[in-house]
N, C-alpha and C positions, 0 to 999 in steps of 0.2 A: 614397530612391527612385532607381532606376537609370535613366540616360539611354539613349536608343536609339543603338545603334552605327551608324556610317555605312554599314557593309556589310550592314545588316539592312533597309534601306529598299527602295523599289520599283526603284532603279537599282543595287542591289548587284551584279547580274550584268552590269555594263557590259563590252562586248566591244570588241576592236580595230576591228572594222568600223563599229560605231556611232560611235566617236571619230573615225575617219577620215572618215566621211560628214559629221559635224558640222564638221570642219575644212575639208573641200572646200566645203561650203555657205557657210561664212564667207568663204573666198577668193573664191568666185563673187560674193558680195555686196560685195566690195571691202574686207573687213575682215581684219586680221591675226588668225590663229587662236591667240590667247593662251589660257592655262589658264583664266582667269576667264571669257572669252567662250565657250569650249567648254563649261564647266560650266553657264553660264547657258543656252546653247543646248540642252543635254541635260536641263536641269531639275534638276540636282543630281548626286549621285554622289560616290564617293570621289575627292578631289582627287589623292591619291597614285597611285591606279590610272589615272586619266585622264591624269596627267602621264606615266606610263610608256607608255601607249598612244600619246599624242601624240608622244613622243620616237621611238617605233618608226615612226610614220607619217612623221615628218620624215626619218628615216634612209632609208626605202625610197622616198620620193617623188622622182621625177626633177626635177632643176633645170631650169626653162624657159629656153630660150636668150634672151639679151638682144641687142637690135639695137645694134650699135656705131655711134657717130656718124661721119660721113664728113667729115673735115677737108679743107681745101684741099690741092691736089696737092703744093704745095711743103712742106707741113708733115707729110705722111703718114709719111715715113720717120722723122723725128725723134720725132714724136708717137707713132708706133706703137711704137717701141722704149721710150720713156718710159712710155707707157700700159701696155704689156705688162709692164714691170718693176713699176710701181706696182700693176697689177691682180694680178700674181702675188704680190707681197708682201702686198697687202690680202687676197687670197683665202687665202693661207697663214695670215695672222694671223686672219682671220675663221673659217677652218676650225678653227684651233687653239682659238680662243675658243668656237666652236660645240661642238667636241668636249669641251672642258672643261665648258661649260654643260650639254651632254647627260650627261656623266659625273656632274656634280653633281646634275642633275635625277634621273638614275637612282638615285644614292645616296640622295637625299632621298626618292624614291618608295619605295625598299626600306625605308628607316628608318621612313617614315610607315606603310607596311603593317605593319612589325613592331610599331610603337607601337599601331596600331589593333588588331592581334591581342592585344597585351598588355592594352590597355584592355578588349577583349572578355573576355579571361580574368579580369581583375580584377572586371569587372561580373558575370560568371558566379559567381565566388567570393563576391562580395558578396551576390548573390541567394541562393546556397546558405547563406551565413552567416545571412542574415535568415530564411530558412525554418527553419534549425536553431534560431535564437533563438526564433521563434514556437512551434516544436514543443516546445522546452524550457520555454517559458512555460506552454503548455497542460499539459505533464506536471507542472509544478510546481503549477499550480492544481488538477489532478486529485489529486495527492498530498496537497495541503493539505486538500482536501475529504475525502479518505479518512482523513487523520489526525484531522480534526474528528469524523468519524463514529466512528472507533475510540475517540476520547476519550470520546464520549457512551456508547458501549458499556462502556468501562472504568468510567465513573462508575456506570452501572447495575449492573455486576457488583460494584462495591465496596459499593453500597447493599444488594444481595442478600446479599453476604458479611456485612455488619454485621447485617442482619436474621437471617441464619442463626446468627450468633454469639450474638445476643440470645436466639433460640429455644433454642440449645444451653445457654445459661446458665439459662434458665427450666427446661429439661428436667433439668439437673443439680440445680437446687433442688428440683424435684418428686421426683427420685430420692432426694435427701437426706431430704426429708420422709417419703417412703414407707419409707426405711430406719428412720427414727425410729418410724414406725407399726409396722413389722415388729418392731422391738425391743420396743416396748410390748406387741405381741401375743404375742411370745415370753415376756415377763415374765408376761403374763396367763395364757399357757398353763402356765408353771411353777407359777403360783399355783393354777390349776385342778388341775394334777397333784397339787400338795400337798393340795388339798381332797379329791381322789379318794383319795390315800393315807390321809388322815384318815378318810374315809368307810369305806375298807377296814378301817382299824384299829378303827373303831367296829363294823363288821360282825363282825370277828373277836372283838372284845370281847363283842358281843351273842351270838355263837355260843358263846363261853366261858360267858357268863352263862346261855345256854340249857342248856349242858351241866351247869353247876352247878345250874341250876334243875331240870333233869331228874334229876340226882343227888339233889337235895333232895326232888324229887317222889317218886322211888323210896323215899327214906328216909321221907318223910312217909306214903307209901302203906303202907309197912311198919309205920309207927307209928299212922297214923290214916286211916281211909277217908273221913272227912268233908272232907279237904282235896283230894280228887280233882278236884272241879269247879273249885275255885279255881286249882289248878295247870294244869288244862286251859285256863282263861282266860288265865293268864299265858303259856302256850305260844303261844296264838293271837296274843296281842299281840306277842310276840317275833317270830313268823313274819311278821306284817304289817309290823313295823318293819324287819325285814331285807329284805322285798320292796320297801318304799318306798325304802330306802337304795340298793338295786340300780337302781331306776328313775331316781333322781336322778343316780347316777354315769353311767348310760348317756346321759341327757339332756345332762349336762355335757360328756361326750366328743363327742357329735354336734354340739353348738353350737360347741365349740372347734374341731372339724375344719372346719366351715363357715367360721368366721372366718379360720382359717389359709389355706384355699383362696382366699377372696376377697382376702386380703392378697397372696398369691402371684401371683394373676392381675394385680392392680394393679401389683405390682412388675415383672412381665414386660412389661406394656404400657408402663410408664415407661421401662424399659431399652431397649425397641424404639424408642420415640420419640426417646430420647437418641442412639441409634446413627444413626437416619435424619437427625437434625439435624446430627450430626457429619459424616456423609457429604456432606450439602448444603453445609456450611461448607467442607469440603475441596475439593469441586468448584468452588465459587465462588472460593476462593483460587487454585486452579490456573488457572482461566480469567482471573482478574485478572492473574496473572503472565504468561500467554501474551499478553494484550493489551498489557501494558507492554513486553514484548520486541518485539512487532510495531510498536508506536509508536516505539520506539527505532530499529528498522531503517528505518522510513519517514523519520524525521528524518535519519538518516545518508544516505539516498538523496537527500533534498532538499538537504542540505549539499553532497553531491558534485556535483549538478546545478548548484547556484549557483556552485561553484568552476569547473566546466567553462565555464559561461556567462561568468564574469569572464575566464577565460583566453582564450576566443574573442574577447571584446571587446578585450582587450589586443593580441591578434595582429592583429585587424582594424584 
């Protein structure tokens, strides 16, 4: 806590006229105008400045004449010479002592004023240092609060990244399962194609049988007319069997196409979900790295402020 400088009080602007008036007032009251009495009469002020004004007043004040004693007539000549010599010597000695005292007082006054100015400068520096210390403390608290807030955000981003990573793992598992289903569907499609090819072979075989039958029918017709109705029935049965085989093949193809389309849609949805989960995980990792870099920068700033504060404390 800084003390008040002497030149900052109500008597900081003490003038030569005020000091001279106080000294004259003390003389009129029959008191010697010493520095302490003048300061008490003025109610305070800078002792060094008052001493300088008091010295100036003494130098400019005329010396009042003193009444010389009148000795007897027979001693006037001898006493006059002796008194004149002693007075001259005492006056010279007194003037020399007074001059030395005035010079010492002026020197002390100047030194005192210089010290007071130095004290004022040091107190101003101390006040600025305290203000800078308080400002640095507030900035450190603000940076600490910001670092804590960023730490919370970083932890939230890390949790989000872990959740996104888990979602990505689940999506990958779903994609793997859908791949297995797709492979199974492809195997089933191949089996269906084999069944279709078998049905086509049966149809071809049936057509061959029909051709054989027709040949046999023609031969039978040429041989016997009674087998005409029997051959016609066989032909109808063959035609119906061939129609039935064609319908089964068409149904198998339509069913297989629907299953393949459903599997493909499921696979596309799973791939889309996996890509979105991967993008979320990448964004979360980027934000986490940015928050870590910001936290490191804030810690560096806090360390630099603490170093500056310690250096200012050592200088102070």
